[in-house]
N, C-alpha and C positions, 0 to 999 in steps of 0.2 A: 493887274497887268504886269507882264514881264518886259523889262527894257534892257536891251543889249547895247552897250555904249562902247564903241571903238574897241571891240574885242579882237585880239589876235591870239593864236595858239601855235606853239612850236614843239616839235619833237626832235631831239638831238640837233638843235640849231637849224632845223628846217621848218619854215613857216607853213603850217597846214591851213590856217585861217588867217585872213588879213583884214583888219579894220572893219569888222562886222558891226553894222547898226541894224537893229531889228526891234519890232514891238510885237508881242503876242498878247492878244486881248481875250478876256472872258467873252463868251457868247459867239465865238468864231471857230470855224475849222480852218486851221492854218497849215498848208501843205508845203513842205520843203522838197524841191526838185533839183536834179542835177545828175551828171554822169557818175559812174563808179569812180571813187578816188577823188571826188570834188571836195570832200571834207564834211559831208552831211552827218555822218555818225559822230565825228569829233564835235561838231557844233551841238548835236543832240545831247551828247554826254556833258558838255559844258553847261547847257541849259538846265539839265537835271541835277547839276551839282555833283556829278560822279567823278569828274576830273578837274584839277585846279586850273585856273586861268593863268595865262602867261602875261597878257597885257589887257587893259581895259577893265570894264565893270559890268556886272549883271545885277539889275535891281529886280527883286521879287516883291511885289506889293510895296515898292518904294524903299525897300530895305536891301542892303548889299547881301547878295547870296552867300558870301563868305561868313556872315554873322549867324547863319542858321545852323543848328545842330542837325545831324542826319535824321533824328527822330522828328524834329520840327518839320523838315522838308517832307518826310513821308506822310505827314498829316495834311500837307498842303497840295501835294501832287502825287500822281501814280505813274509808273513807268513800265513800259513793255519793250524790252530789248529784242534784238535778233536772236540771241542765244538763250535758250530756255530748257536745256537738258538737265535732268536731275538724276542723281544716283540713289535716291531714297524711295521707298515703296509707298509713295503718296497716292491717294485716290484723287479723282477729279474734284470731288467736293473739298478735300483737304487742301488742294492747290488754291482754290478760291478763298478758303478760310485764311490763307497766308496774307491775303490783302487786308485783313482786319487786325493783323498783328500790332500795328501802331496804336491800337485803341483797346488796351486791356481792360479798361473800365467800362466798356460798352458791350459786355458779353451778352447782355439780355437782348440786344438788338442784332447782334452778329448773326445768329442763326437765320433770322428772317431776311437779312440783307443777302446772305449767301444763297438762300433759296430763290430769292427774287432775281439775282444776277445769273444763276444757273438757268432759270426759266427763260429769261429774256435773251440768252445766248443759245437757247435750244440744247442745253446740256443736262437738263434735269434727269432725263432717262439714263444718262451715263454717269451719274454722280458717284456710283460705287466702283466704277472701272479703274484699273490701275493706270496712272498717268503714263507709265512706261509702255503700255500697250497701245497707246493712241498713235494715229498717223500724224504726219507733220502738220497738216491742216487742223486736225482736232486739237493738237497741242496748242496751236496758236489761238484757237477759240477758247480753250481752257485758260490760257494766260490772259486773254482779253477779258474774260469774266472776272479773273482776279483783280485786274486793274480797275474795273468798274466797281467791284466790291469795296475797294480801298477808298473811293471818293463818293460812294453812293448816297450818303446822307448829307452832303453839303455841296450846293451848286456853285459855290465860289472857289472852286478848285480847278487844277489843270491836269490834263491827261496827255501823256507823252507816249507816242507809238512809233517805233522804228520798224518800218516795213511789216506792218501787222498782218497783211493779207498775202504775203509772198507764197505761202504753201497751200492756200485755200483754193477750192474750186470756185467757179464764177458765182454761183448762187450765194455761197457764204461770204465771198468778197463783197458782194452788194449788200448783204444783210449787215455785215460789220460796218461798212461805211454809212449805211442808212442809220444805224444805231449811233454811230459817232456824230452824225449830223443832228440827230435827235438830242444827244447830250449837249451839244453846243447850243441848240435852240432853247434848252432848259437853263442855260447860263454858264455851263462849263467852258473852259478854254481847252481846245483840242489841237495839239500840234503833232503832225505825223509826217513821216518820210514815205513817199510812194515812188514807184517806177512807172506805173501805168498812167500816161499823160491824160488819156481820155477820162478815166475815173477821177483823177486828181481835179481836172477842170470841171467835172460834173458836180463834185461834192464840196469843193473848197469855197470858202468865203474870201480867203486871202492866200496868195502864193508868193513864195520866195524862191528865186532862181539862183543857184550857187554854181560857180565855175572857177576852178583853179584856186579855191580858197576865198574868192570874193563873192559877195552878194551883188549880182548885176541888176537885179530888180526885186523889190518887195512891195507888192501892191494888190489891189483888188483884182479879181479874176480877169475881167475884160481888158485891163491894162496889160496883162501878161500874155493874153491870147494874140500873139504876134508871130507870124511865120519867120521873119528875119531874126527876131530875138531868140526864139526857141531853137532855130537851126544853129545859131551861134553857140548857144549853151551846150547843145548836144553834139556839135561838130558833125551834123548830119542834115542834109536837106529835108525839111519837113513841109508839109502842105496842110492847110486848114480848110476843111470842107464844111459848109453850112448845109444842114438838112433839117427841116421842120423845127426851126428855132434851137437846134442843137449843133454844136461845133464838134468836128471829129478831126483829130490830128493823126496824119499818116506819113510815113516816109515816102519820098518820091521813088520812081522806078529806077533804082540804082543799077539794076542789071542791064539796062539799056545804055548806060553811060560808062560802066566799068565792068570788065570781065576778069575773072580770076582764073589763072592757069594752075592746075594741080598736076604734080608729077606722081606717078604711081610709086607706091612704097617698094 
């Protein structure tokens, strides 16, 4: 389990995150939601150990995150960030192989793991293609396969995904979230940032809502499925519609309440 205890984070004396308390558990899909600029990516980077804490403590399996070397962390968790452009002529398969870099003594199993993760992400037929030739969505799928390869042989690990489906078409968004759910069901801890509220509530086991640097709620899905709460987090009137045991979150008809006047250029 990952425990976030009274964590704050500042940049140039400006507090980006304030008094964060959070738990990320193995066997769960934990989704972080909030508006742009709420502090989601900063919190994500703190959890991954990529930037130093300003205040508070993060415990990774009951040990202070600061005590781990980068190599130790890379063997305990895998990370997919929003930025993934490379200037090297790597192939799709070589990108996935990068996920096995922390395990130089496991070369005998690396090839099989790479092939399995390429297959499960539907990239096996593209294994020889240049990464630079891929579309944005294909690059995300390739990076997702790398992330899976890094933790593939040990279910007591964490997977961190920052907007992993933002460039994908709908079928691949669903496949990626289905696979993430499958990984959690196998025992992995999956923590991800999403912007699609409906997909988030469909696949999450736990949701954390972040606004202006504060966690306003972190709980099981049903506790966060609240019109007033979500409308407050997004500064937008939202409505929840129930249909066939599925909740759908939609914005209300703003055009009936507020009209914008545009002047010609």
